[in-house]
C-alpha positions as CSV (number, residue, x, y, z in Angstrom):
1,V,-70.0,36.5,36.7
2,T,-66.7,36.4,38.5
3,T,-65.8,40.0,37.5
4,R,-69.4,41.3,38.0
5,E,-69.3,42.7,34.4
6,F,-71.3,42.3,31.2
7,I,-69.4,41.9,27.9
8,I,-70.9,43.8,25.0
9,H,-69.9,42.2,21.7
10,S,-70.8,42.6,18.1
11,P,-70.1,39.1,16.6
12,T,-71.2,39.8,13.1
13,V,-71.5,42.7,10.6
14,S,-75.3,42.6,10.9
15,S,-75.0,43.2,14.7
16,I,-73.2,46.5,14.3
17,K,-75.5,49.3,15.5
18,F,-76.3,51.7,12.6
19,W,-78.2,55.0,12.4
20,P,-78.5,56.2,16.1
21,G,-78.5,60.0,16.2
22,G,-75.8,61.8,18.0
23,L,-73.6,58.7,17.9
24,G,-71.3,59.7,15.0
25,K,-69.4,62.5,16.7
26,L,-71.0,63.9,19.9
27,S,-72.1,61.2,22.3
28,N,-69.9,59.9,25.2
29,H,-72.5,57.4,26.4
30,A,-75.2,55.3,24.7
31,V,-78.3,53.4,25.7
32,V,-77.6,50.0,24.1
33,Q,-80.1,47.2,23.6
34,A,-78.5,43.8,23.3
35,Q,-79.3,40.1,23.6
36,L,-78.5,39.0,27.2
37,Y,-76.8,35.7,28.0
38,V,-75.9,34.7,31.5
39,N,-74.0,31.4,32.1
40,G,-74.9,30.4,28.6
41,K,-78.6,31.0,29.0
42,H,-80.5,33.5,26.8
43,H,-82.7,36.1,28.5
44,G,-83.9,38.2,25.6
45,V,-83.2,41.8,24.6
46,Q,-82.2,44.0,27.6
47,T,-81.0,47.6,27.9
48,F,-77.6,48.9,29.1
49,I,-75.9,52.2,29.8
50,V,-72.6,52.1,27.9
51,K,-69.7,54.6,28.0
52,I,-68.3,54.8,24.5
53,R,-65.8,57.7,24.6
54,D,-63.4,58.7,27.4
55,E,-62.8,62.1,29.0
56,E,-60.7,63.2,26.0
57,H,-63.6,62.2,23.7
58,I,-61.6,59.3,22.3
59,P,-63.4,56.0,21.6
60,C,-62.8,53.6,24.4
61,E,-60.7,50.4,23.7
62,G,-62.9,47.8,22.2
63,I,-65.2,50.3,20.5
64,H,-65.2,51.3,16.8
65,V,-67.5,54.2,16.3
66,G,-68.0,56.8,13.6
67,D,-70.4,58.8,11.4
68,I,-72.3,56.9,8.7
69,G,-71.8,59.6,6.1
70,S,-73.8,62.0,4.0
71,K,-77.5,61.5,3.6
72,F,-80.4,62.8,1.4
73,G,-81.1,65.4,4.1
74,F,-80.9,66.1,7.8
75,N,-77.1,66.2,7.7
76,S,-76.9,68.3,10.7
77,E,-77.6,65.1,12.7
78,D,-74.5,63.0,13.2
79,N,-76.1,59.6,12.7
80,G,-73.5,57.0,13.5
81,F,-72.4,53.3,13.7
82,I,-70.8,51.4,16.5
83,K,-69.1,48.0,16.8
84,F,-68.3,46.4,20.2
85,T,-65.4,44.0,20.6
86,N,-65.6,42.2,23.9
87,Y,-66.2,45.5,25.7
88,R,-66.7,45.2,29.4
89,I,-69.2,47.3,31.5
90,P,-70.1,47.1,35.2
91,R,-73.0,44.9,36.2
92,D,-74.8,48.0,37.5
93,N,-75.1,49.4,34.0
94,L,-78.1,47.1,33.3
95,L,-81.3,49.1,33.4
96,S,-83.0,47.1,36.1
97,R,-86.5,48.4,36.7
98,Y,-88.1,45.2,35.4
99,V,-85.1,42.8,35.2
100,Q,-82.1,42.1,37.6
101,V,-79.0,40.1,37.4
102,A,-77.6,39.3,40.9
103,E,-73.8,39.1,41.7
104,D,-74.0,35.3,41.4
105,G,-75.6,35.6,37.9
106,T,-79.1,34.8,39.0
107,F,-81.6,36.4,36.5
108,T,-85.0,37.7,37.7
109,S,-87.8,39.4,35.8
110,A,-90.9,41.2,37.0
111,S,-92.8,39.3,34.3
112,S,-92.1,37.7,30.9
113,D,-93.7,40.7,29.2
114,A,-92.2,43.4,31.3
115,I,-89.5,44.3,28.7
116,K,-92.3,45.4,26.4
117,L,-93.2,48.3,28.7
118,G,-89.9,50.0,27.9
119,Y,-91.1,50.1,24.2
120,G,-93.1,53.2,25.2
121,N,-90.1,55.4,24.8
122,M,-89.8,54.6,21.1
123,L,-93.6,55.2,20.7
124,Y,-93.1,58.7,22.3
125,L,-90.6,59.6,19.5
126,R,-93.1,58.5,16.9
127,L,-95.7,60.6,18.7
128,M,-93.4,63.6,18.5
129,I,-92.9,63.0,14.8
130,F,-96.6,63.1,14.4
131,F,-97.0,66.3,16.4
132,G,-94.0,68.0,14.7
133,R,-95.5,67.6,11.3
134,S,-98.2,70.1,12.3
135,V,-95.5,72.8,12.6
136,Q,-94.1,71.9,9.2
137,F,-97.5,71.8,7.5
138,S,-98.1,75.2,9.0
139,R,-94.9,76.6,7.6
140,L,-95.6,75.3,4.1
141,A,-99.2,76.7,4.3
142,T,-97.9,80.1,5.4
143,I,-95.4,80.2,2.5
144,G,-97.9,79.0,-0.1
145,I,-100.8,81.1,1.0
146,R,-98.9,84.3,1.5
147,Y,-97.2,84.0,-1.8
148,S,-100.6,83.4,-3.5
149,I,-102.0,86.6,-1.9
150,V,-99.2,88.8,-3.1
151,R,-98.7,87.2,-6.5
152,R,-101.2,88.4,-9.2
153,Q,-101.8,86.9,-12.6
154,F,-104.2,87.7,-15.5
155,K,-106.8,90.5,-15.4
156,D,-110.2,90.1,-13.9
157,S,-112.9,90.7,-16.5
158,E,-115.1,92.7,-14.1
159,T,-112.6,94.8,-12.2
160,G,-109.9,95.1,-14.9
161,E,-107.3,94.3,-12.2
162,E,-105.0,91.3,-12.0
163,R,-106.3,88.6,-9.8
164,Q,-104.6,87.3,-6.8
165,I,-103.7,83.7,-7.7
166,L,-105.2,82.6,-4.4
167,D,-108.6,83.3,-6.1
168,Y,-108.0,80.4,-8.5
169,Q,-109.4,77.0,-7.6
170,T,-106.2,75.2,-8.4
171,Q,-104.4,77.1,-5.6
172,Q,-107.2,76.7,-3.1
173,Y,-107.6,73.0,-3.7
174,R,-103.9,72.4,-2.9
175,L,-103.2,75.0,-0.2
176,F,-106.3,75.1,2.0
177,P,-106.1,71.4,3.0
178,L,-102.6,72.1,4.3
179,L,-104.1,74.3,7.0
180,G,-106.7,71.6,7.7
181,I,-104.3,68.8,8.2
182,S,-102.1,71.1,10.4
183,Y,-105.0,71.7,12.8
184,A,-106.1,68.1,12.6
185,I,-102.7,66.9,13.7
186,R,-102.4,69.4,16.5
187,L,-105.9,68.7,17.9
188,A,-105.6,64.9,17.5
189,Y,-102.3,65.0,19.3
190,I,-104.1,66.3,22.4
191,E,-106.2,63.2,22.4
192,I,-103.5,60.6,21.9
193,N,-101.1,62.4,24.3
194,K,-103.8,61.9,27.0
195,K,-103.4,58.2,26.4
196,Y,-99.6,58.4,26.6
197,K,-99.7,60.4,29.8
198,S,-102.2,57.8,31.3
199,Y,-99.7,55.1,30.2
200,E,-96.8,56.8,32.0
201,Q,-98.9,57.4,35.1
202,Q,-99.8,53.7,35.3
203,L,-96.2,52.8,34.9
204,F,-95.3,55.2,37.8
205,E,-97.9,53.4,39.9
206,D,-96.2,50.0,39.1
207,K,-99.1,48.9,37.0
208,R,-98.8,46.9,33.7
209,P,-100.9,48.8,31.1
210,F,-100.3,46.4,28.2
211,G,-103.7,47.1,26.7
212,L,-103.1,50.8,26.6
213,L,-99.5,50.3,25.2
214,K,-101.0,48.2,22.4
215,E,-103.4,51.0,21.5
216,I,-100.8,53.7,21.5
217,H,-98.5,51.4,19.4
218,T,-101.3,50.8,16.9
219,L,-102.0,54.6,16.6
220,C,-98.4,55.7,16.3
221,S,-97.7,53.0,13.7
222,C,-100.2,54.5,11.3
223,L,-100.3,58.2,12.2
224,K,-96.6,58.6,11.7
225,P,-96.7,57.1,8.1
226,L,-99.9,59.1,7.3
227,V,-98.5,62.5,8.1
228,T,-94.9,61.9,6.8
229,W,-96.2,60.6,3.5
230,R,-98.7,63.5,3.2
231,M,-95.9,65.9,4.0
232,R,-94.0,64.8,0.9
233,K,-97.2,65.2,-1.2
234,F,-98.1,68.6,0.0
235,G,-94.5,69.9,-0.1
236,E,-94.5,69.3,-3.8
237,Y,-97.9,71.0,-4.1
238,V,-96.7,74.1,-2.4
239,K,-93.6,74.2,-4.6
240,Q,-95.7,74.1,-7.7
241,C,-98.2,76.7,-6.4
242,C,-95.4,79.1,-6.0
243,G,-94.2,78.7,-9.6
244,G,-90.6,79.5,-10.3
245,H,-90.1,81.2,-7.0
246,G,-91.0,77.9,-5.2
247,F,-87.9,76.4,-6.8
248,L,-85.6,78.9,-5.3
249,N,-83.9,78.1,-2.0
250,V,-84.9,81.5,-0.7
251,S,-88.5,80.3,-0.6
252,G,-87.7,78.0,2.3
253,I,-89.8,75.2,0.7
254,H,-86.8,73.1,-0.4
255,R,-85.3,73.2,3.1
256,I,-88.5,71.9,4.6
257,I,-89.0,69.2,2.0
258,K,-85.4,67.9,2.4
259,S,-85.6,67.9,6.2
260,E,-88.8,65.8,6.0
261,E,-87.4,63.2,3.7
262,G,-85.7,61.2,6.5
263,L,-88.8,60.9,8.6
264,V,-90.4,58.4,6.2
265,T,-87.7,56.1,7.4
266,A,-86.7,57.4,10.9
267,E,-88.1,55.6,14.0
268,G,-89.4,52.8,11.8
269,T,-89.8,52.7,8.0
270,N,-93.3,53.6,7.2
271,L,-94.0,50.5,5.0
272,V,-92.9,48.3,7.9
273,I,-94.4,49.9,11.0
274,I,-97.8,50.6,9.4
275,Q,-98.3,46.8,9.1
276,Q,-98.5,46.7,12.9
277,T,-101.7,48.6,12.7
278,G,-102.9,46.3,9.9
279,K,-102.3,43.2,12.0
280,Y,-104.1,44.8,15.0
281,L,-107.1,45.6,12.8
282,L,-107.1,42.0,11.5
283,E,-107.2,40.7,15.1
284,E,-110.1,43.0,15.8
285,A,-112.0,41.7,12.8
286,Q,-111.4,38.1,14.0
287,K,-112.8,39.1,17.4
288,L,-115.9,40.5,15.8
289,E,-116.3,37.3,13.8
290,R,-116.2,35.4,17.2
291,G,-119.0,37.6,18.5
292,E,-116.7,39.6,20.9
293,K,-117.2,43.3,21.6
294,L,-114.5,45.8,20.8
295,S,-113.5,48.7,23.0
296,G,-111.2,51.7,22.8
297,I,-110.0,52.9,19.5
298,T,-112.0,50.4,17.5
299,E,-115.2,50.5,19.4
300,F,-117.0,52.1,16.4
301,L,-116.6,48.8,14.5
302,N,-119.1,47.1,16.9
303,S,-121.9,48.7,14.9
304,S,-120.4,48.4,11.5
305,S,-123.6,47.1,9.9
306,V,-125.4,50.3,11.1
307,L,-122.3,52.4,10.1
308,L,-122.5,51.2,6.6
309,T,-126.2,51.9,6.1
310,K,-126.7,55.1,8.1
311,K,-128.1,58.0,6.1
312,A,-126.7,61.5,6.2
313,S,-130.1,62.9,7.3
314,S,-129.7,61.0,10.6
315,F,-126.7,63.1,11.7
316,S,-126.9,66.5,13.4
317,S,-123.9,68.2,11.9
318,I,-121.6,68.0,8.9
319,N,-118.8,67.0,11.2
320,E,-120.7,63.9,12.2
321,I,-121.4,63.1,8.5
322,L,-117.7,63.4,7.7
323,V,-116.5,61.3,10.6
324,N,-119.1,58.7,9.6
325,A,-117.8,58.6,6.0
326,F,-114.2,57.9,7.2
327,E,-115.3,55.3,9.7
328,K,-117.6,53.7,7.1
329,R,-114.6,53.4,4.8
330,V,-112.6,51.6,7.5
331,A,-115.5,49.2,8.3
332,F,-116.0,48.4,4.6
333,Y,-112.4,47.9,3.8
334,L,-111.7,45.9,7.0
335,E,-114.5,43.5,6.0
336,Y,-113.0,43.2,2.6
337,A,-109.4,42.7,3.7
338,A,-110.2,40.4,6.6
339,G,-112.5,38.3,4.4
340,K,-109.8,38.0,1.7
341,F,-107.2,37.0,4.3
342,K,-109.6,34.3,5.7
343,R,-110.4,32.9,2.3
344,F,-106.7,32.3,1.4
345,V,-106.0,30.7,4.8
346,E,-109.0,28.4,4.3
347,K,-107.5,27.3,1.0
348,G,-104.5,25.9,2.9
349,L,-101.9,28.7,2.6
350,D,-100.0,29.5,5.8
351,V,-100.6,32.8,7.6
352,Q,-97.2,34.3,6.7
353,T,-97.6,33.6,3.0
354,V,-101.1,35.1,3.0
355,W,-100.0,38.2,4.8
356,N,-96.7,38.8,2.8
357,E,-97.8,37.8,-0.6
358,K,-101.6,38.2,-0.8
359,T,-103.0,40.8,1.5
360,Q,-100.1,43.0,2.7
361,Q,-101.0,46.1,0.6
362,D,-104.7,45.8,1.5
363,F,-103.9,46.1,5.2
364,I,-101.5,49.0,4.5
365,D,-104.3,50.9,2.7
366,L,-106.7,50.0,5.5
367,S,-104.3,51.3,8.1
368,M,-104.1,54.6,6.3
369,Y,-107.9,54.9,6.2
370,F,-108.0,54.1,10.0
371,A,-105.3,56.7,10.7
372,D,-107.3,59.4,8.9
373,A,-110.5,58.4,10.6
374,Y,-109.0,58.5,14.1
375,M,-107.2,61.8,13.4
376,L,-110.3,63.5,12.2
377,K,-112.6,62.1,14.8
378,S,-110.2,63.2,17.6
379,A,-109.7,66.6,16.0
380,F,-113.5,67.3,15.8
381,K,-113.9,66.1,19.4
382,Q,-111.1,68.5,20.6
383,L,-112.8,71.5,18.8
384,Y,-115.0,71.8,21.8
385,E,-112.7,70.6,24.5
386,C,-109.4,72.3,23.6
387,E,-108.6,75.3,25.8
388,F,-106.7,77.0,23.1
389,L,-109.7,77.6,20.9
390,N,-112.4,80.3,21.5
391,D,-115.6,81.4,19.9
392,T,-113.7,83.5,17.4
393,T,-111.1,80.9,16.3
394,R,-113.2,77.7,16.6
395,P,-115.4,78.3,13.5
396,V,-112.3,79.0,11.4
397,V,-110.5,75.9,12.5
398,E,-113.7,73.8,12.1
399,K,-113.9,75.0,8.4
400,M,-110.3,74.0,7.8
401,L,-110.9,70.6,9.2
402,Q,-113.9,70.2,7.0
403,V,-111.9,71.3,4.0
404,Y,-109.2,68.7,4.7
405,A,-111.8,65.9,5.2
406,I,-113.6,66.8,2.0
407,Y,-110.3,67.0,0.1
408,C,-109.5,63.4,1.2
409,I,-112.9,62.3,0.1
410,M,-112.4,63.8,-3.3
411,E,-108.9,62.4,-3.7
412,E,-109.4,58.9,-2.2
413,M,-113.0,57.8,-2.0
């Protein structure tokens, strides 16, 4: 307090920052999140701007920083580590939109939950990972489909000419859903990005959109795992569909697959963050059991009894039938997983044990089903709202979305 400075310190090996991109070699400054103590009192995790290298690009005294080393892929990114040893920064380096520390050490906060609003920045990165996979799926589809058009194998009994391998069902079954998921991601992104822009606008207006933040967090926590796991699966499909040529570096497939490997872990390991969606859905199931009405992204669960019994003949289009099938799977599995959770708790097991040892995988599966349902419903909705589609392209994109949905049904339901 007397020097009007904060001391950044890494007291243990586990407190060393590890993995931030750009830290290993390039960055001169870092945004650091650290536990804040003022006059011995703890004030939670806060965010600071910290200079880490001087004008000669030499690490500042009290800072040990470097590259973490070679990785499976994505080695163009200099992911790094940093250890602070009693490193001093000015008091003004605290990001103080929601919290302030006065010169005399007095700590004030806009609210006890205000720090959570800064979490939106991390969600934006997960949202960009979701959107970016559309580009990579498109690249894989282009490689696989173009190759399958040019490559011919075995004579056609009617024409006597060798058939394009794209005519074979094995190729179509693995390649066409690639186009479908690419369009589904791109269209669903429009829908979820509206939510994020609304969140930012409300922040700008000094509102506290915690409900919207929770929805965006829930969606990003399942959509990012969905598309990064699917990327690994379809990447292998394309490699196989291109035969020996697919194993060559010149095909471009290997480079895409390797660059995607890290995203299963980046910005939150999939197996960990997807559980956030599972816990949200469990809370929604408990609300339904108490007779409460749901809204927003889970509103469709209010009529789950109707959802589970509705016949295909009551829908006006195949798109509605497909969306109903995916939402029906969510409703059915939520009832199963939440019921299983409740039964173990009633037997006297504590909540953490039930989650970690009895129902964890059930809720991970449920979250994947929820992600697919949300993505497809949003994509079909944007078919008729998106300004980038016209009367010529819309039917083609619609067919590809249907192909992807039917592929998922054949593979998983």
